[in-house]
N, C-alpha and C positions, 0 to 999 in steps of 0.2 A: 288590576282594578276589580273589586268584588261588586260594587254597586255605585250608583251616582244619583244625585238629586235631579229633579226634572229640568232644572235650569243649567245643569252641568257645572255648577260652581262649587259643589262639594262632592267629594268622593270618599269611599272607603276602599283602602288598598291593603292587600295582604303582603307582608314583607318577610323574607328570610335572609339571614346573613349572620356574620360573627356576633353582632350586637343582639340579634334575636334568633338564636340557633334553633328554637322550636317553632318559630313563626309568631308574628304579631299582626294585629289589625290596627291600621292607622287611619285617622280622619284627616283628609287633605282639604283645607278650606282655601279656595283660590281667591276669596274676597279679602283675605288678610294681607298676604298669603301666609299660611301656617300649617304645620303638620303636628298632630298630637296622637299619642297612643290611646286607643280605645281599650285594648286588653290583649294579653298574651294568649296564644292558642292553647298552650299547656302551662298554666301559671305555676303548677306545683313543681315543675322541672326547672332547676336553675342551671346556669351555664357550667357550674362546677360539676354537675351530675352528668354532663355530656362527654361522650368520647370524641376525640378530635378526628375529623374526616380529612383525608389527604387524597388528592387526585394524582395519579402517576401513570406512566406507560411502561410496557415491557415488550420484549420481542418473543414471539412464538417461534417454534422450532423451524418453521419455513420462512422466517424473516418478517412475517406480518407484525406490524406494531399494534399492540392491543391496549386500549385504555383500561384503567381499573381504579377502584376506590378502596382505600384502607382506612378503617376506623379502629383506633387504639383505645383501650379502656382507660378511664380517668385514674390517674395515680398509680399506674402499673409499670411505667417505663416503656421502652420501645423495643426491647430485645427478648428473645426466647419466650414469646407469648403463646398461650394456647390459641389456636386459630380456628374460626368457623368460616368455611368457604361458603359463600351465599350467592350462587348464580341466580339471576332473575328469571322470571317467567316470560312467556311470549311465544317463541323466543325473540320475536321482532319488537322488543321493547328496549328500554335502557334505564340505568340508574343515574343518579346525579349526587351532588355533594350536600343536598338539602336534608332536612330532618326525616329520618326513616324510623318509625316506631320499633320495628323488630330489630333493626341493626343497633339502635341505641339501647334496647332492652338487653341484647347480648353483651354489648360493651359494659353496661352497668353490672353485669354478672362476672366481669373480669376477662372476657374473651375479646381478642382482636377479630375483626370481621373483614373479609376480603370479598369484594363484589367485582368479578371480572366482566368486562364488556366484550365478550367473545364475538367472533365473526357471526353474523346473523342478527346481531343487535342493531336496532335502529338508532338514529341520532348522530351517527358518526360518518355519514355519507352513504350514498347508494351502493358503492363498491363493497364497503364493509358489510352491509346488510346482505347483499346478494351472495357474498362469499360463503354464507351459511347454508345455501341451497343444497339439499341432499347430504348435509354434513353432520346430521345428528349422530353422536357417538364417535365421530371421526375427528376432523379438524376442529370442530366446535368444542369437543371435549378436550382435545390437546391444548387449546388456548387456556382452558381452566387449569389443567395440570401444569402447564408451563408457568403460569402466574404463581401457583403454589410453590413450585420449585425455586422461582426467583426469590420469594419471601423467605424460604429456607436458606438459600445461599447467602442472602444479605443479613442473616441473623435475626430477622424479625420474628419468624415463626419457629416454635419448638417442634422439630420433626416427629416427636413422639406423641404430640397432642394436637392432632388436626382432624377435624370432622367436617363433612360436607352436608349442607342443609339447603333445600330449595323447595319451592312451591310451583306446581304446574310444570312448565318445561324445566324449571329448576329442580322439581322432584325427579324428573327423568335424569337430569344431570347428576343428581345425588346418587341415584341407583347405578347409573353408568360409572360413576366415580369409584364406588366400592367394588363394582364388578370388574372393571377393566384396569383399575389401578389398585389392586387389593392391598398392596404394601404401603400405600401412601396415606390411607385414612384409618384413623382409630375407630371411627363410627360414621354412620350415615343416617340422615333424617329426610325422608321423602314425603312431602305433602302434596296430595292430589296429583301424583306423578304418573307418568306413562312408563309401563314396564314392557309392553309388547307392541312394537310398532306395526307389525302385520295385523294384529287384532284391532289396533286403534284405527287404522285406515279403513278396515272393514266395517267397524262399528259406526264410524262417522258417515259412511255411505248409506248404511241400511237402516239405522235406528232413527225414527222420526224426531225424537227429542234432541238429536244432534244435527239436524238438517241445516240449522242456521249457521253452522260452522263451514258448510260447503265442503263436501268430500273431495271435489276436484281441486280446490285450493290446497288442501293437505297433500293430495297426491302430487301436485306440482312442486311442493316444498319439501315434503318428507320422502315420498317415493311411491311408486306404483306397486300394488300388492302382487302383480304378476311379473312385470318386467324387472322390478327391483327386489324380488322375493328374497334372494340369498343375502343381499345387503341388509335388508330389514331384519332378518333373523339374526345375522351376525352382530347387529348393534342393539338387540333387544336384551336388556338385563335378565329378564325372566328365563331366557334360553341358556343362560350361562351362570346360574347361581352356584354351581360347583366351584367357581373361582373365588367366591366371596369369603373373606376371612373376618371382616368386622361386623359387629352387631348393627342391625338396621331397624329403625323405627319408621313404620308406615302410618300416615294419617290421611284420612279421606272422608269427605262429607257424603252422606248417603244420597243427598239431593243434588249432587253435582251434575250440571248439564253441559259442562265443557270437556272434562276428562271423565270417562265412564268409571264408576266406582269399582267395577270388576278389574280394572287395571291394577289396583292395589290388592284386590282379593286373590288374583292369580299369582301375584308376586309373593304374597304371604304364604299361600299354599305350596308354591315351589320351594320356598326357603325351608318350610317345616319338613317337607318330604326329603329334602337334602340334609336335614339335621343341622341347619344353620340357625344362628341366634337372631330371632325376629320378634318384634312386637307390632301389633296392628291395632290402631285406635280408630274405630268407626264413629264418626260424628253424626249423631241423630239430628236430623233437621239442618245439617250443615250444607251450604252451597259452596260453589267454587271460590267465591270471594269472601267467605266468612262474614257475611253481612250481619249475622246475629252475634252480638258482642260476647255471648256466652261461649260460642264455639271458638272465637278468637282467643279468649282468655284460656280456654282449655288447651289450645295449641301451645301457648306460651308456657303454661304449667308443665305440659308433657315435655316440651323442649328443654326447659330448665332442669327437670328431673333427669332426663336421659343424658344430657351433657354432663351433669354432675356425677353421674355414675361412670361415664366412660372417658371423660376428658380432663378431669381435675388431677 
């Protein structure tokens, strides 16, 4: 329910489903009773333009059952597809089967999109979320990898055309993917991502503009910079760029107050010093959530261009 009349006899409801894949606003009149459509959320997008979203589960290497979503491009069949792996941010968030603009954008360009709900994701029970504690770059990353391997094994994904793309925590997962699984991915795109876990924990504690994120919370979830120093270094992509084989696109807003901009700066510098293929797009006036439509459009243009170069 989006809004209601003062007498609560008429409501405006937002609806998503197979009949309204991009979302629709409906007027519910309890005096009739009747329901009528007020308008579609994205009227220019028809059902035939949409990729089909399928929920499924798979087993990680340690036996954990991991939920996932697969969106297949319209009119492209279901086998040997170029695949974009799209881990969500948070990491204590989740995806669902509803309309996701970036996912459908990628599907409209001919890519299948895999959204793994790795351990540490919320919405699948407290145990699933808690299992991600201290597991950045470890079991959390394995869950993503194992989902990709399942899609290769069942013939959905073309193993020669797989890219990993994410924003925020998903940006970390993208960097970790091309770093720690260098033969799996043809390319990587990391938006507002974390490259150095040790540096991140320190920045969140000492820089005033990140105080709202609570350094202690991050220490309790990611790790302590002293007690967990070796693990944080071992799971920081910036410390292991020598392993990377695939080209990497980094995108970061200069006004980001969630993930420090220098997380992408240091990764770009390390890649260049190691002679690796890297592009770095700095978004002037861009915040973490891309609230300015111009920066959001820029991200989609860069993503389409980069994938077109390396995944077609």
